[in-house]
C-alpha positions in Angstrom: 7.8 -25.5 70.9 4.7 -24.7 72.8 2.6 -27.1 74.7 -0.6 -26.1 73.6 -2.1 -27.6 70.6 -2.0 -24.9 68.7 -1.0 -20.9 68.8 -4.2 -20.0 67.8 -7.9 -21.6 67.6 -10.6 -19.7 65.3 -14.7 -20.3 66.7 -16.4 -19.2 63.5 -15.5 -20.0 60.0 -16.9 -16.4 58.7 -15.7 -13.6 56.6 -13.1 -12.3 59.6 -12.6 -15.5 61.2 -11.5 -17.4 58.0 -9.6 -14.2 57.5 -7.9 -14.2 61.0 -7.2 -17.5 60.7 -5.5 -17.6 57.1 -3.2 -14.3 58.0 -2.1 -15.3 61.8 -0.9 -18.9 59.4 0.9 -17.0 57.3 2.9 -15.1 59.9 4.0 -19.0 61.2 1.2 -19.9 63.6 0.1 -22.8 63.9 -3.7 -22.2 63.5 -6.8 -24.6 63.5 -10.8 -23.3 62.5 -14.0 -24.5 63.4 -17.5 -23.7 62.2 -20.5 -25.7 63.0 -22.6 -24.8 59.9 -20.9 -24.1 56.4 -18.0 -22.1 55.6 -18.4 -18.8 54.3 -20.3 -17.3 57.2 -23.4 -15.5 57.6 -22.8 -13.1 54.4 -21.7 -15.6 51.5 -24.2 -18.5 53.1 -27.0 -16.8 54.1 -26.7 -13.2 54.2 -25.5 -10.5 51.6 -24.5 -12.7 48.5 -27.6 -15.0 48.3 -29.8 -12.4 48.4 -27.3 -9.9 46.3 -28.6 -13.2 43.7 -32.4 -12.8 44.8 -32.0 -8.9 43.6 -31.2 -9.6 40.4 -33.3 -12.1 39.9 -36.1 -9.6 41.1 -34.9 -7.0 38.4 -36.2 -8.9 35.2 -39.8 -7.8 36.2 -39.5 -4.2 35.8 -36.3 -4.9 33.0 -39.0 -6.7 31.0 -41.3 -3.9 31.4 -38.9 -1.6 30.5 -38.1 -3.6 26.9 -41.1 -2.5 25.3 -39.9 1.4 25.2 -37.0 0.3 23.7 -38.4 -1.9 20.3 -38.2 -5.7 22.6 -41.4 -7.5 22.7 -40.9 -10.4 25.3 -43.4 -12.7 25.6 -45.5 -13.2 28.8 -42.3 -14.0 31.5 -42.3 -17.1 33.8 -40.4 -16.8 37.0 -39.3 -20.7 38.1 -38.6 -20.4 41.8 -37.1 -23.7 42.5 -34.5 -23.0 39.0 -33.6 -19.9 40.6 -33.2 -21.4 44.0 -30.9 -24.4 42.8 -28.7 -21.7 41.4 -28.1 -20.1 44.0 -27.1 -22.8 45.9 -24.7 -24.0 43.6 -22.9 -21.3 43.5 -23.1 -21.2 47.3 -21.3 -24.7 47.4 -18.7 -22.9 44.8 -17.8 -20.2 46.9 -18.3 -22.9 50.2 -15.0 -24.4 48.7 -13.3 -21.9 47.7 -12.7 -20.8 50.9 -12.0 -24.3 52.3 -9.2 -24.6 49.7 -8.1 -21.0 50.7 -7.9 -22.3 54.7 -5.6 -25.5 53.8 -3.8 -23.6 51.5 -2.8 -21.6 54.3 -2.0 -24.6 56.0 -4.9 -23.6 59.0 -6.5 -27.3 60.4 -10.3 -27.0 58.7 -12.4 -28.4 61.0 -16.3 -29.5 61.2 -18.3 -28.9 64.2 -19.8 -26.7 66.9 -16.7 -25.3 69.4 -17.3 -24.5 72.7 -14.9 -22.5 75.5 -14.2 -24.7 78.6 -11.0 -22.1 79.7 -8.8 -19.3 78.7 -6.9 -22.1 76.3 -9.0 -24.8 75.6 -12.1 -25.2 73.5 -14.1 -28.7 73.3 -15.6 -30.5 69.8 -17.7 -33.2 70.4 -16.2 -35.0 73.4 -12.5 -33.7 72.3 -10.9 -30.7 74.0 -8.1 -28.6 71.9 -6.2 -26.1 73.8 -4.5 -22.9 72.5 -2.2 -20.2 73.0 -5.4 -17.6 71.7 -8.7 -18.2 71.5 -10.6 -15.8 68.3 -14.4 -15.8 69.0 -15.8 -14.8 65.2 -19.2 -16.9 65.4 -21.5 -13.9 64.0 -24.9 -13.1 64.7 -28.2 -14.6 64.1 -31.9 -13.4 63.7 -33.5 -11.8 66.3 -37.3 -12.7 66.5 -39.8 -11.5 70.2 -41.4 -13.6 72.0 -44.7 -13.1 71.1 -47.7 -15.3 71.1 -46.9 -17.4 67.8 -43.1 -16.9 67.2 -43.1 -20.1 66.6 -45.1 -20.2 63.0 -42.4 -16.9 61.5 -40.0 -17.2 58.7 -36.4 -15.6 59.1 -34.6 -14.4 56.6 -32.3 -17.8 56.6 -35.7 -19.3 55.8 -35.6 -17.0 52.3 -33.1 -18.5 50.5 -34.9 -22.3 51.7 -38.3 -22.3 50.6 -40.0 -25.2 48.7 -42.6 -22.9 47.2 -43.1 -19.0 46.6 -45.7 -17.3 49.0 -48.7 -15.8 47.3 -48.4 -13.2 49.8 -46.4 -12.1 53.2 -45.8 -9.8 55.8 -42.5 -8.4 56.3 -41.8 -7.3 60.0 -39.1 -5.0 60.2 -37.9 -1.7 59.0 -34.5 -2.1 58.9 -32.5 -2.7 55.4 -32.6 -6.6 55.4 -36.5 -6.1 55.9 -36.7 -3.4 53.2 -34.1 -5.8 51.2 -36.2 -8.4 51.2 -39.6 -6.6 50.9 -38.3 -5.3 47.3 -36.8 -8.9 46.0 -40.2 -10.7 47.1 -42.2 -7.9 45.5 -40.4 -8.3 42.4 -41.0 -11.6 42.3 -44.6 -11.6 42.0 -45.4 -12.1 45.8 -47.8 -9.1 47.4 -45.7 -7.8 50.1 -46.8 -5.7 53.6 -44.2 -4.1 55.4 -44.7 -3.8 58.8 -42.8 -1.5 61.0 -43.7 0.0 64.5 -42.0 3.5 64.0 -43.0 6.2 62.1 -40.7 5.7 58.9 -38.2 2.8 57.9 -34.6 2.7 57.3 -33.9 4.5 61.3 -30.3 5.4 61.1 -30.1 6.9 57.6 -30.4 10.3 56.3 -34.3 11.6 56.5 -34.1 12.8 53.1 -33.4 9.5 52.0 -35.0 7.3 54.1 -38.5 9.1 52.6 -36.9 8.8 49.0 -36.4 4.6 49.0 -40.0 4.9 51.2 -41.6 6.3 48.4 -40.7 4.7 45.7 -40.6 1.6 47.6 -45.0 2.3 47.8 -44.8 2.8 44.0 -43.5 -0.4 42.9 -46.4 -2.0 45.2 -45.2 -2.6 48.4 -47.6 -1.9 51.1 -45.3 -0.2 53.6 -46.9 0.1 57.0 -45.7 2.1 60.0 -46.8 2.8 63.4 -47.8 -0.8 63.6 -47.1 -3.5 65.8 -47.7 -7.1 65.6 -49.5 -8.8 68.6 -49.6 -12.2 68.0 -49.3 -14.9 65.0 -51.8 -17.1 64.9 -51.6 -20.1 62.4 -54.3 -20.9 59.8 -54.8 -23.2 56.9 -53.7 -21.4 54.1 -51.3 -19.4 56.1 -51.1 -17.2 59.3 -53.0 -14.4 60.7 -51.6 -11.3 62.0 -53.0 -9.5 65.2 -51.8 -5.9 64.9 -51.7 -3.5 68.0 -55.1 -1.9 68.5 -57.5 -5.3 67.1 -57.0 -5.3 63.8 -55.8 -8.4 61.9 -54.6 -9.7 58.7 -54.0 -13.1 56.4 -50.9 -13.7 54.9 -49.1 -17.1 53.0 -46.4 -16.5 55.3 -44.7 -13.7 57.6 -41.2 -13.5 57.7 -39.1 -11.5 61.2 -36.3 -8.9 60.4 -36.5 -7.2 63.3 -32.8 -7.3 63.6 -29.4 -9.0 64.7 -28.0 -10.2 67.5 -24.3 -11.4 68.8 -24.3 -15.5 68.3 -23.2 -16.1 71.7 -25.9 -18.1 73.2 -24.1 -21.4 74.9 -20.9 -20.5 73.8 -19.1 -20.5 77.3 -18.2 -17.3 77.2 -19.6 -16.7 80.6 -17.8 -19.9 82.6 -14.6 -18.2 81.6 -15.4 -14.9 82.3 -15.6 -13.0 79.5 -17.2 -10.1 79.9 -20.4 -9.4 77.4 -22.8 -6.0 76.8 -25.9 -5.5 75.6 -27.7 -8.5 73.5 -24.7 -10.8 74.4 -22.2 -8.7 72.8 -18.3 -9.4 73.4 -16.7 -6.5 75.2 -13.6 -5.7 73.1 -10.4 -3.6 73.2 -8.8 -1.4 70.0 -7.1 -5.0 69.4 -10.3 -6.9 69.7 -9.1 -8.4 72.9 -11.8 -9.3 75.9 -11.0 -9.2 79.4 -9.6 -12.5 79.1 -6.5 -12.0 77.9 -6.1 -15.0 75.7 -9.5 -14.7 74.2 -10.8 -12.2 71.3 -13.5 -11.8 69.1 -14.1 -10.2 65.8 -16.5 -9.6 63.4 -20.8 -8.9 64.1 -20.2 -10.8 67.3 -18.8 -7.9 68.8 -21.8 -5.5 67.5 -19.1 -2.5 66.7 -19.9 -2.5 63.0 -21.9 -5.0 61.5 -20.3 -5.5 57.9 -18.6 -7.6 56.3 -15.9 -6.1 55.2 -15.2 -4.7 58.7 -15.6 -7.8 60.0 -12.1 -9.1 57.1 -10.5 -6.0 58.8 -10.4 -6.5 62.1 -9.4 -10.5 61.6 -6.7 -8.9 59.6 -6.1 -6.2 62.0 -5.7 -9.0 65.5 -3.5 -11.3 62.9 -0.8 -8.2 62.3 -0.9 -7.4 65.6 -0.6 -10.3 67.6 1.4 -12.7 65.2 2.8 -10.0 63.1 4.3 -7.7 65.2 2.5 -5.1 63.1 -0.2 -3.1 65.9 -3.0 -2.3 63.4 -6.6 -1.4 64.0 -9.2 -1.5 62.2 -10.3 2.1 60.8 -13.9 2.7 61.4 -14.5 6.0 59.8 -16.0 7.1 57.0 -17.3 3.5 56.1 -18.9 3.3 52.7 -22.3 1.5 53.2 -25.1 0.3 50.2 -28.3 -1.5 50.6 -29.5 -3.4 48.3 -33.4 -2.1 48.6 -34.8 -1.5 45.1 -34.0 1.6 44.2 -30.8 0.4 46.0 -28.6 3.2 48.4 -25.1 3.8 48.9 -24.1 6.4 51.5 -20.7 7.3 52.8 -20.2 9.9 55.7 -22.8 11.8 58.0 -26.7 12.0 57.6 -27.8 15.6 57.3 -29.3 15.4 60.8 -25.9 14.5 62.6 -23.8 16.7 60.2 -25.8 19.5 61.9 -25.1 18.4 65.1 -21.6 18.9 64.2 -21.3 22.8 63.0 -22.9 24.4 60.1 -23.5 23.2 56.3 -24.9 23.5 53.4 -26.8 20.6 51.8 -26.4 19.8 47.7 -29.5 17.8 47.0 -31.5 17.1 43.3 -34.3 14.1 42.7 -34.3 13.1 38.8 -35.4 10.5 36.3 -32.4 8.7 35.1 -32.5 8.5 31.2 -32.7 4.6 31.3 -35.9 5.1 32.8 -37.4 7.8 30.8 -37.8 5.6 27.9 -38.7 3.0 29.2 -41.6 4.7 31.0 -40.8 4.0 34.7 -41.9 6.6 37.3 -38.5 6.2 39.8 -36.4 8.5 40.8 -33.0 8.4 41.8 -31.5 11.1 44.6 -28.1 12.3 44.9 -27.3 14.3 48.2 -23.5 16.5 49.3 -23.8 17.6 52.6 -20.5 20.3 52.7 -19.0 21.9 55.8 -19.4 25.8 55.6 -16.4 26.3 57.9 -13.4 24.0 55.2 -15.8 23.0 52.2 -15.1 19.6 52.8 -17.4 16.5 52.0 -18.8 15.7 55.2 -21.9 13.0 53.4 -22.9 11.8 50.4 -25.8 10.0 49.8 -27.8 8.3 46.3 -30.3 6.2 45.8 -31.2 4.9 42.5 -29.2 2.1 40.0 -25.6 1.1 40.8 -25.7 3.7 43.9 -23.6 0.5 45.9 -21.2 0.6 42.7 -21.0 4.5 43.0 -20.6 5.1 46.4 -17.0 3.1 46.4 -15.6 5.6 44.3 -17.2 8.8 46.1 -16.3 7.3 49.1 -12.6 6.8 48.4 -12.7 10.7 47.7 -14.5 11.8 50.9 -11.9 9.3 52.5 -8.9 11.4 51.5 -10.7 14.6 52.4 -12.1 15.8 49.5 -13.7 19.5 49.6 -16.6 20.6 47.7 -14.7 22.5 45.1 -12.6 19.1 44.6 -15.8 17.7 43.5 -16.6 20.7 41.1 -13.6 20.9 39.4 -13.7 17.2 38.4 -15.1 17.2 35.0 -18.3 15.3 34.2 -18.8 11.6 32.7 -21.9 12.4 30.4 -24.2 10.5 29.8 -24.7 9.3 33.1 -26.4 9.3 36.5 -23.1 9.8 38.6 -22.4 13.2 36.9 -24.3 14.9 39.3 -22.4 14.6 41.9 -19.6 16.9 40.1 -22.7 19.1 38.8 -24.6 20.0 41.9 -23.5 24.3 41.6 -26.1 25.7 43.8 -27.3 24.3 47.9 -30.8 23.4 48.0 -30.4 24.3 51.6 
């Protein structure tokens, strides 16, 4: 029997920490886990789950519009924000309950409160110290807001699920996927939306053709995208806020949300005192086994700033537990990760962008844009984009990019094929499923460029 209270103490009850705790316990370790807010972490409580539910809600406006083309007569619809908010939080309560039950069923000691690191084998909660053979940090990330005058008057993405009323107008500052997703959500729910981004195009890091396509479609839906624009000051007014932009112009809104990125949530965790090395924005530096420079302290998930995706955090947590407690050395695989962005229209992507692929070698690009069948009769001017990037050297598909309805669902299956090393010839000889939008992936015959 160890002299420590636990074999493993996990700080953070999000997806990565919970998976690590459960697997380690099932492998025989004595495990405790502590969470200062709600079990489920960013994704379940204040990120992808409630956000996706809001995406579903916001799409009904276009569905009502489309219905007329299909012979349906819909009376003037009315949206009730408080009803949606209540239903979302009821679902979050249900999911948190599942997380807690799964941990308890795995014989993990579930603790509520903020835990900080005292030394290489000790954590402290509410004045009580617990010792452990190893400590795993899985505290995730937190929204970043620049320290400009009036920053105390802005909302962050967490606040969007807690609003008492829906604003009449909003400025969303940022051009990443979180900013663009909330722009689509609020626009669909009837809010006048300006998307403010300091660079020349939204969604930096994605394929340029995808970026341009999504920006065009968002603009067609009524979102005012203001690029090459930055905020110098936020001024509180009687009716909301006044934003002061670089160059001297101003604009008034009911509210402003900052979605200018996320940073690892390592502040006041005790890392400095114990000597854990951190990098940019406080990210915990780890090796391939998620181990820090302090032998007994590990970290997984967004706090390491490797790949900030929930399924990746889960893989990292499981790999850690299998390696340390299961005698099964395992590393998380970061190659060819399929990703969905729930902009409107949504994005599904896996592999290299066209720009990155051109730096690797000679490529052929197969790209098409079209109106899907459902939008034609619905008289909606929205176009899908399908794109394959293929290596000329060996015919392997290096990247697949989809913009449009169900892009996230489609990219999961495309990701399996590309992960297996599928070639363009493999796509070509696969029979199309007709009539679907997805059939375009196997009927792209001639390179666009």
